[in-house]
MMTF fields as JSON, N, C-alpha, C and O atoms, coordinates in Angstrom:
{
  "mmtfVersion": "1.0.0",
  "mmtfProducer": "UNKNOWN",
  "numBonds": 491,
  "numAtoms": 492,
  "numGroups": 123,
  "numChains": 1,
  "numModels": 1,
  "chainsPerModel": [1],
  "groupsPerChain": [123],
  "chainIdList": ["A"],
  "bondAtomList": [4, 2, 8, 6, 12, 10, 16, 14, 20, 18, 24, 22, 28, 26, 32, 30, 36, 34, 40, 38, 44, 42, 48, 46, 52, 50, 56, 54, 60, 58, 64, 62, 68, 66, 72, 70, 76, 74, 80, 78, 84, 82, 88, 86, 92, 90, 96, 94, 100, 98, 104, 102, 108, 106, 112, 110, 116, 114, 120, 118, 124, 122, 128, 126, 132, 130, 136, 134, 140, 138, 144, 142, 148, 146, 152, 150, 156, 154, 160, 158, 164, 162, 168, 166, 172, 170, 176, 174, 180, 178, 184, 182, 188, 186, 192, 190, 196, 194, 200, 198, 204, 202, 208, 206, 212, 210, 216, 214, 220, 218, 224, 222, 228, 226, 232, 230, 236, 234, 240, 238, 244, 242, 248, 246, 252, 250, 256, 254, 260, 258, 264, 262, 268, 266, 272, 270, 276, 274, 280, 278, 284, 282, 288, 286, 292, 290, 296, 294, 300, 298, 304, 302, 308, 306, 312, 310, 316, 314, 320, 318, 324, 322, 328, 326, 332, 330, 336, 334, 340, 338, 344, 342, 348, 346, 352, 350, 356, 354, 360, 358, 364, 362, 368, 366, 372, 370, 376, 374, 380, 378, 384, 382, 388, 386, 392, 390, 396, 394, 400, 398, 404, 402, 408, 406, 412, 410, 416, 414, 420, 418, 424, 422, 428, 426, 432, 430, 436, 434, 440, 438, 444, 442, 448, 446, 452, 450, 456, 454, 460, 458, 464, 462, 468, 466, 472, 470, 476, 474, 480, 478, 484, 482, 488, 486],
  "bondOrderList": [1, 1, 1, 1, 1, 1, 1, 1, 1, 1, 1, 1, 1, 1, 1, 1, 1, 1, 1, 1, 1, 1, 1, 1, 1, 1, 1, 1, 1, 1, 1, 1, 1, 1, 1, 1, 1, 1, 1, 1, 1, 1, 1, 1, 1, 1, 1, 1, 1, 1, 1, 1, 1, 1, 1, 1, 1, 1, 1, 1, 1, 1, 1, 1, 1, 1, 1, 1, 1, 1, 1, 1, 1, 1, 1, 1, 1, 1, 1, 1, 1, 1, 1, 1, 1, 1, 1, 1, 1, 1, 1, 1, 1, 1, 1, 1, 1, 1, 1, 1, 1, 1, 1, 1, 1, 1, 1, 1, 1, 1, 1, 1, 1, 1, 1, 1, 1, 1, 1, 1, 1, 1],
  "groupList": [{"groupName": "UNK", "atomNameList": ["N", "CA", "C", "O"], "elementList": ["N", "C", "C", "O"], "formalChargeList": [0, 0, 0, 0], "bondAtomList": [1, 0, 2, 1, 3, 2], "bondOrderList": [1, 1, 2], "singleLetterCode": "X", "chemCompType": "L-PEPTIDE LINKING"}],
  "groupTypeList": [0, 0, 0, 0, 0, 0, 0, 0, 0, 0, 0, 0, 0, 0, 0, 0, 0, 0, 0, 0, 0, 0, 0, 0, 0, 0, 0, 0, 0, 0, 0, 0, 0, 0, 0, 0, 0, 0, 0, 0, 0, 0, 0, 0, 0, 0, 0, 0, 0, 0, 0, 0, 0, 0, 0, 0, 0, 0, 0, 0, 0, 0, 0, 0, 0, 0, 0, 0, 0, 0, 0, 0, 0, 0, 0, 0, 0, 0, 0, 0, 0, 0, 0, 0, 0, 0, 0, 0, 0, 0, 0, 0, 0, 0, 0, 0, 0, 0, 0, 0, 0, 0, 0, 0, 0, 0, 0, 0, 0, 0, 0, 0, 0, 0, 0, 0, 0, 0, 0, 0, 0, 0, 0],
  "groupIdList": [1, 2, 3, 4, 5, 6, 7, 8, 9, 10, 11, 12, 13, 14, 15, 16, 17, 18, 19, 20, 21, 22, 23, 24, 25, 26, 27, 28, 29, 30, 31, 32, 33, 34, 35, 36, 37, 38, 39, 40, 41, 42, 43, 44, 45, 46, 47, 48, 49, 50, 51, 52, 53, 54, 55, 56, 57, 58, 59, 60, 61, 62, 63, 64, 65, 66, 67, 68, 69, 70, 71, 72, 73, 74, 75, 76, 77, 78, 79, 80, 81, 82, 83, 84, 85, 86, 87, 88, 89, 90, 91, 92, 93, 94, 95, 96, 97, 98, 99, 100, 101, 102, 103, 104, 105, 106, 107, 108, 109, 110, 111, 112, 113, 114, 115, 116, 117, 118, 119, 120, 121, 122, 123],
  "secStructList": [7, 7, 2, 2, 2, 2, 2, 2, 2, 2, 2, 2, 2, 2, 2, 6, 6, 7, 7, 7, 7, 2, 2, 2, 2, 2, 2, 2, 2, 2, 2, 1, 1, 1, 7, 7, 7, 3, 3, 3, 3, 7, 1, 1, 7, 3, 3, 3, 3, 7, 7, 4, 4, 4, 6, 6, 6, 2, 2, 2, 2, 2, 2, 2, 2, 2, 2, 1, 1, 4, 4, 4, 4, 4, 3, 3, 3, 7, 1, 1, 6, 6, 7, 7, 7, 3, 3, 3, 7, 7, 7, 1, 1, 1, 7, 7, 7, 1, 1, 7, 6, 6, 6, 2, 2, 2, 2, 2, 2, 2, 2, 2, 2, 2, 2, 2, 2, 2, 2, 2, 1, 7, 7],
  "xCoordList": [28.783, 27.714, 26.057, 25.152, 25.847, 24.731, 24.408, 23.424, 25.112, 24.723, 24.508, 23.554, 25.504, 25.617, 24.298, 23.767, 23.774, 21.804, 21.238, 20.149, 21.562, 20.314, 20.251, 19.421, 21.396, 21.356, 20.792, 20.038, 21.429, 20.504, 19.13, 18.52, 18.723, 16.856, 16.966, 16.677, 17.158, 16.72, 16.844, 15.727, 17.775, 17.891, 16.691, 16.042, 16.237, 15.241, 14.034, 13.506, 13.558, 12.853, 12.07, 10.853, 13.452, 13.035, 12.889, 11.822, 13.748, 13.007, 11.586, 10.742, 11.577, 9.804, 9.078, 8.176, 8.88, 8.279, 7.484, 6.355, 8.491, 7.972, 8.306, 8.499, 8.367, 8.332, 9.833, 10.233, 10.366, 11.96, 11.499, 10.446, 12.348, 11.796, 12.537, 13.44, 12.04, 12.858, 13.846, 14.48, 14.2, 15.214, 16.817, 17.797, 16.514, 17.163, 17.761, 18.828, 16.859, 16.821, 17.832, 19.009, 17.304, 18.154, 19.57, 20.313, 20.035, 21.38, 21.838, 22.888, 21.603, 22.244, 22.506, 23.697, 21.622, 21.684, 22.412, 23.062, 22.546, 23.494, 25.076, 25.79, 25.445, 26.823, 27.607, 28.814, 25.955, 26.527, 26.605, 27.027, 26.338, 26.713, 28.139, 28.606, 28.73, 30.104, 31.032, 30.451, 31.977, 33.237, 33.537, 33.108, 34.16, 34.05, 35.707, 36.657, 35.583, 37.587, 38.029, 37.321, 39.628, 40.091, 40.541, 41.051, 40.36, 40.949, 42.201, 42.344, 42.938, 44.29, 44.949, 45.591, 44.898, 45.918, 46.968, 47.527, 47.766, 48.901, 49.562, 48.751, 50.832, 51.308, 50.976, 50.36, 50.803, 50.671, 48.92, 48.453, 48.326, 46.638, 45.89, 45.956, 45.357, 44.413, 44.435, 44.474, 44.389, 44.483, 43.491, 43.374, 42.919, 42.105, 42.4, 42.295, 42.651, 42.833, 41.688, 41.167, 41.477, 40.494, 40.689, 41.235, 39.831, 39.57, 38.353, 37.766, 38.03, 36.854, 35.543, 34.825, 35.435, 34.251, 34.4, 33.247, 34.927, 34.661, 35.115, 35.361, 35.228, 34.695, 33.604, 33.161, 32.975, 31.391, 30.596, 29.58, 30.95, 30.338, 30.169, 29.226, 31.404, 31.019, 30.239, 29.096, 30.565, 29.526, 28.018, 27.231, 27.553, 26.283, 25.901, 24.742, 26.623, 26.219, 25.786, 24.664, 26.963, 26.324, 25.192, 24.201, 25.03, 23.27, 22.15, 21.294, 22.814, 21.235, 21.441, 20.353, 22.721, 22.312, 21.952, 21.571, 21.558, 21.534, 19.939, 19.215, 19.579, 18.007, 17.12, 16.42, 17.348, 17.453, 16.856, 16.055, 17.447, 17.775, 17.178, 16.433, 17.369, 16.627, 17.327, 16.783, 18.425, 19.27, 18.743, 19.033, 17.906, 16.879, 16.467, 16.734, 15.493, 14.659, 15.442, 14.941, 16.998, 17.835, 18.566, 19.429, 17.978, 18.295, 17.894, 16.8, 18.564, 18.678, 19.033, 19.99, 18.055, 18.884, 19.133, 18.475, 20.264, 21.248, 20.268, 19.992, 19.987, 18.858, 18.872, 17.863, 20.541, 20.98, 20.135, 20.289, 19.695, 19.178, 20.13, 19.998, 20.875, 22.089, 22.975, 23.636, 22.649, 23.218, 22.675, 21.533, 23.191, 22.411, 23.057, 22.427, 24.323, 23.904, 23.044, 22.424, 23.061, 22.762, 23.489, 24.56, 22.415, 23.617, 23.014, 21.996, 23.318, 22.261, 22.411, 23.583, 21.444, 21.346, 21.403, 20.358, 22.775, 22.795, 22.891, 23.744, 22.402, 22.301, 21.772, 21.118, 21.696, 20.987, 19.99, 19.633, 19.159, 17.941, 17.055, 15.831, 18.061, 17.914, 17.628, 16.791, 18.099, 17.607, 18.988, 19.007, 19.777, 20.595, 19.677, 18.635, 20.244, 19.746, 20.558, 20.204, 21.855, 22.906, 23.959, 24.456, 24.07, 25.673, 26.571, 26.839, 27.041, 28.501, 28.422, 28.187, 28.65, 28.502, 29.278, 28.657, 30.288, 32.035, 31.593, 32.326, 30.728, 30.519, 28.656, 28.454, 27.925, 26.431, 26.308, 26.516, 25.986, 25.686, 26.677, 26.431, 27.212, 28.07, 27.91, 28.164, 27.385, 27.254, 25.768, 25.618, 24.634, 23.779, 23.376, 22.65, 24.336, 24.215, 24.658, 23.756, 25.501, 26.29, 25.625, 25.49, 25.398, 23.871, 22.543, 22.106, 21.907, 21.152, 21.726, 21.217, 22.445, 23.279, 23.478, 23.291, 24.033, 24.161, 22.794, 22.546, 21.957, 20.526, 19.887, 18.954, 20.269, 19.512, 20.499, 20.058, 21.413, 22.393, 21.729, 21.296, 21.666, 21.354, 20.339, 20.296, 19.058, 17.904, 17.158, 16.181, 18.376, 18.384, 19.054, 18.945, 19.632, 20.673, 19.726, 19.786, 18.785, 17.607, 16.855, 16.264, 16.55, 15.518, 15.451, 14.419],
  "yCoordList": [155.709, 156.259, 156.061, 156.643, 155.355, 154.538, 153.739, 153.984, 152.472, 151.352, 151.85, 151.497, 152.806, 153.197, 153.82, 153.689, 154.666, 154.874, 153.777, 153.524, 152.998, 151.659, 151.015, 151.26, 150.087, 149.835, 150.589, 150.125, 151.907, 152.932, 152.505, 152.167, 152.537, 152.899, 151.477, 151.691, 150.292, 148.857, 148.843, 148.572, 149.028, 148.841, 149.589, 148.864, 150.908, 151.858, 150.868, 150.595, 150.359, 149.742, 148.687, 148.502, 147.744, 146.688, 147.257, 147.142, 147.747, 148.791, 149.045, 148.489, 150.429, 150.455, 149.343, 149.938, 147.516, 146.975, 147.751, 147.951, 147.885, 148.595, 147.45, 146.37, 147.929, 147.098, 147.938, 148.981, 146.817, 147.146, 148.101, 148.204, 148.594, 149.822, 148.98, 148.177, 149.282, 148.035, 148.465, 147.878, 150.217, 150.789, 150.133, 149.637, 150.401, 149.827, 148.451, 148.124, 147.975, 146.254, 146.272, 146.085, 146.53, 146.76, 146.904, 146.065, 148.166, 148.364, 147.403, 147.07, 146.676, 145.981, 144.679, 144.429, 143.917, 142.63, 143.143, 142.228, 144.365, 144.526, 144.283, 143.539, 144.929, 144.995, 143.771, 143.697, 142.289, 141.614, 140.741, 139.592, 141.067, 139.85, 139.931, 138.939, 140.799, 141.216, 140.208, 139.39, 140.021, 139.403, 139.027, 139.751, 138.078, 138.13, 138.532, 138.737, 138.531, 139.239, 137.764, 136.789, 137.999, 136.84, 136.466, 137.282, 135.549, 134.994, 134.115, 133.417, 134.509, 133.564, 132.918, 133.7, 131.747, 131.5, 131.657, 131.608, 131.818, 131.73, 131.004, 130.371, 130.936, 129.992, 131.08, 130.303, 132.181, 133.082, 133.647, 134.319, 133.004, 133.559, 133.26, 132.193, 134.202, 134.437, 136.554, 137.568, 136.179, 137.917, 137.498, 136.394, 138.835, 139.025, 140.47, 141.694, 139.754, 140.882, 141.282, 140.329, 142.385, 142.572, 143.626, 144.079, 144.411, 145.774, 146.462, 145.671, 147.851, 148.421, 147.58, 147.185, 147.429, 146.666, 145.799, 145.374, 145.056, 143.765, 143.571, 142.442, 144.597, 145.609, 145.89, 146.023, 146.029, 146.991, 145.277, 145.484, 144.155, 143.149, 142.268, 141.634, 142.542, 141.886, 142.455, 142.004, 143.54, 144.664, 144.618, 144.844, 144.362, 144.558, 142.695, 142.515, 141.647, 140.28, 140.051, 139.551, 140.511, 140.398, 141.161, 140.546, 142.117, 143.36, 141.831, 141.324, 141.622, 140.531, 139.348, 138.888, 138.608, 138.153, 138.183, 137.173, 139.645, 140.018, 140.772, 140.71, 141.409, 141.939, 140.548, 140.184, 139.9, 139.059, 137.349, 136.473, 137.466, 136.123, 136.053, 136.972, 135.311, 135.406, 136.944, 137.822, 136.94, 138.078, 139.577, 140.304, 139.945, 141.04, 141.654, 142.85, 140.763, 140.131, 140.949, 141.531, 140.696, 141.433, 142.924, 143.438, 143.551, 144.458, 145.648, 145.474, 146.673, 147.745, 149.183, 149.521, 149.961, 151.571, 151.608, 151.013, 152.398, 152.781, 153.961, 155.136, 153.234, 154.367, 155.782, 156.484, 156.343, 157.752, 158.758, 158.741, 159.166, 160.159, 160.824, 160.899, 161.189, 161.557, 160.637, 161.028, 159.71, 158.64, 158.494, 158.924, 157.446, 157.228, 155.662, 154.911, 155.131, 153.529, 152.776, 152.949, 151.62, 150.427, 149.018, 148.47, 148.709, 147.326, 145.425, 145.159, 144.968, 143.222, 143.222, 143.24, 143.207, 143.081, 141.626, 141.033, 140.846, 139.475, 139.34, 138.456, 139.703, 139.654, 138.833, 138.318, 138.147, 137.019, 137.568, 137.387, 138.339, 138.614, 139.739, 139.861, 140.484, 140.915, 142.061, 142.771, 142.557, 143.797, 144.701, 145.387, 144.865, 145.595, 146.719, 146.623, 147.879, 149.475, 150.149, 150.621, 149.974, 150.998, 150.173, 149.049, 151.225, 150.759, 150.016, 148.816, 150.95, 150.221, 150.967, 152.171, 150.086, 150.449, 151.639, 152.697, 151.649, 152.066, 154.163, 155.055, 154.402, 155.274, 155.939, 156.807, 155.61, 156.014, 155.436, 156.237, 154.12, 153.607, 154.805, 155.235, 154.853, 155.055, 156.911, 157.659, 157.389, 158.587, 159.097, 160.237, 158.093, 157.637, 158.103, 158.957, 156.966, 156.601, 158.104, 158.564, 158.575, 159.351, 161.199, 161.989, 161.285, 162.271, 162.357, 163.437, 161.239, 160.732, 160.771, 161.387, 160.271, 160.773, 162.067, 162.417, 162.734, 164.353, 165.117, 166.075, 164.686, 165.249, 164.789, 165.454, 163.508, 163.248, 163.987, 164.282, 164.09, 165.214, 166.37, 166.77, 166.898, 168.023, 168.661, 169.88, 167.611, 167.98, 167.9, 168.446, 166.767, 166.248, 167.59, 167.577, 168.586, 169.643, 171.167, 172.137, 170.681, 172.093, 172.031, 173.019, 170.702, 170.495, 170.664, 170.382],
  "zCoordList": [-12.802, -12.101, -12.631, -12.034, -13.573, -13.939, -13.186, -12.488, -13.035, -12.034, -10.764, -10.071, -10.354, -8.676, -8.225, -7.122, -9.49, -9.06, -9.647, -9.132, -10.555, -10.512, -9.029, -8.153, -8.98, -7.603, -6.183, -5.328, -6.255, -5.531, -5.499, -4.485, -6.571, -7.214, -6.73, -5.552, -6.786, -6.976, -5.473, -5.03, -4.416, -2.951, -2.289, -1.535, -2.402, -2.631, -2.808, -1.73, -3.73, -3.946, -3.431, -3.42, -2.82, -1.895, -0.466, 0.137, -0.033, 1.473, 1.728, 2.431, 0.651, 0.753, 0.092, -0.497, -0.267, -0.873, -2.664, -3.111, -2.995, -4.625, -5.04, -4.48, -6.446, -7.941, -7.766, -7.25, -8.514, -9.013, -10.093, -10.722, -10.095, -11.595, -12.55, -12.317, -13.57, -15.294, -15.867, -16.744, -15.129, -15.867, -15.178, -15.732, -13.837, -12.927, -13.533, -14.052, -13.293, -14.107, -14.812, -14.504, -15.897, -17.111, -17.125, -17.633, -16.464, -16.171, -15.516, -16.064, -14.514, -13.292, -14.402, -14.588, -15.077, -15.828, -17.034, -17.54, -17.723, -18.592, -18.272, -18.943, -17.296, -16.521, -15.731, -15.503, -15.178, -14.807, -16.025, -15.9, -16.85, -17.971, -18.458, -19.017, -18.333, -18.739, -18.284, -17.571, -18.399, -18.195, -16.823, -15.924, -16.568, -14.798, -14.537, -15.293, -13.542, -12.279, -12.969, -13.224, -13.194, -13.024, -11.502, -10.735, -11.29, -9.829, -10.512, -11.517, -9.502, -9.617, -8.362, -7.661, -8.005, -7.03, -6.651, -7.747, -5.949, -5.517, -4.35, -3.674, -3.942, -2.559, -1.767, -1.038, -1.213, -0.578, -0.205, 0.715, -1.394, -1.141, -2.737, -3.347, -3.082, -4.228, -4.367, -3.669, -5.504, -5.837, -7.484, -8.015, -7.931, -8.228, -9.571, -9.642, -10.099, -11.268, -12.772, -13.35, -13.146, -14.626, -14.258, -13.252, -15.82, -16.286, -15.19, -14.452, -15.126, -15.162, -15.246, -14.327, -16.464, -16.751, -16.343, -16.419, -15.903, -14.993, -13.589, -13.164, -12.884, -11.36, -11.1, -9.959, -12.175, -12.212, -13.013, -13.678, -12.94, -13.834, -12.26, -11.787, -11.798, -10.242, -9.633, -9.559, -9.047, -8.449, -8.809, -7.891, -9.984, -10.706, -10.354, -9.978, -10.442, -10.647, -9.438, -9.35, -7.499, -6.389, -6.422, -6.03, -6.703, -6.838, -6.751, -6.026, -7.915, -8.496, -7.479, -7.129, -6.799, -5.41, -4.932, -4.34, -4.524, -3.02, -3.016, -2.022, -4.157, -4.828, -4.732, -3.787, -5.947, -6.274, -5.21, -5.536, -4.317, -3.325, -1.896, -1.556, -1.26, 0.618, 1.093, 1.763, 0.627, 1.397, 1.545, 2.494, 0.446, 0.19, 1.226, 1.346, 2.51, 3.214, 4.566, 5.528, 4.152, 5.607, 5.259, 5.97, 3.893, 3.912, 5.061, 5.598, 5.429, 6.142, 5.683, 4.986, 6.222, 6.374, 7.448, 8.301, 7.716, 9.182, 10.076, 9.838, 10.953, 11.525, 11.671, 11.711, 11.781, 12.127, 10.929, 9.708, 11.32, 10.25, 9.338, 8.116, 9.879, 9.136, 7.602, 6.64, 7.951, 6.976, 6.496, 6.659, 5.065, 4.07, 3.886, 3.142, 4.555, 4.264, 4.868, 5.917, 3.852, 3.516, 4.125, 3.866, 5.034, 4.981, 4.983, 4.344, 5.292, 5.45, 6.748, 7.124, 7.71, 9.146, 9.366, 9.635, 9.259, 10.381, 10.747, 10.675, 12.318, 13.49, 13.764, 12.857, 15.221, 15.502, 15.284, 14.12, 16.007, 16.072, 15.132, 15.08, 14.44, 12.609, 13.355, 12.796, 14.598, 15.154, 15.116, 16.138, 14.558, 14.027, 13.674, 13.026, 14.225, 13.95, 12.719, 11.639, 13.392, 12.82, 11.411, 11.484, 10.114, 9.648, 10.638, 10.568, 11.654, 12.103, 13.524, 13.632, 14.61, 15.579, 15.748, 15.854, 15.783, 16.019, 15.438, 15.865, 14.776, 13.813, 14.013, 14.862, 13.476, 13.481, 15.139, 16.05, 15.413, 17.062, 18.431, 19.557, 17.963, 19.128, 19.05, 19.994, 17.544, 17.523, 18.053, 18.492, 17.964, 18.495, 20.138, 20.646, 20.659, 21.564, 22.464, 23.163, 22.458, 22.899, 22.942, 23.876, 21.745, 21.694, 22.385, 22.783, 22.527, 23.574, 25.163, 26.1, 25.176, 26.463, 27.267, 28.432, 25.911, 26.602, 26.473, 27.204, 25.567, 25.872, 26.914, 27.364, 27.54, 28.605, 29.994, 31.105, 29.673, 30.879, 31.11, 32.191, 30.031, 29.707, 29.904, 30.073, 29.902, 30.259, 31.98, 32.494, 32.551, 33.631, 34.314, 35.54, 33.849, 34.631, 34.846, 35.602, 33.615, 33.981, 34.61, 35.046, 34.937, 36.123, 37.585, 38.192]
}
């Protein structure tokens, strides 16, 4: 829970263009210093195994790479008011609006369509 809240604080700070909260930075760094998840190559692919702490360490390291790297500029918050998802906008023009078109994008567009049809029926 502490790691999740720290990641949220760091992402929110990046989105707002604010300094990173020192307590959140320390929490993420503490987890990122942990042992990595073990990777094993098999004839049919790869597997990852490890403890919960190793899984959290992997998540924390990914957070460090995103927040501390060039991808931080790609962080976006979903434009649907009811959604709190954050995503990396890797679209060609960097103009993506929703976390996923199938869910949030479709809901926003459908609501807009219904509102236009309803207002047209009243006229």
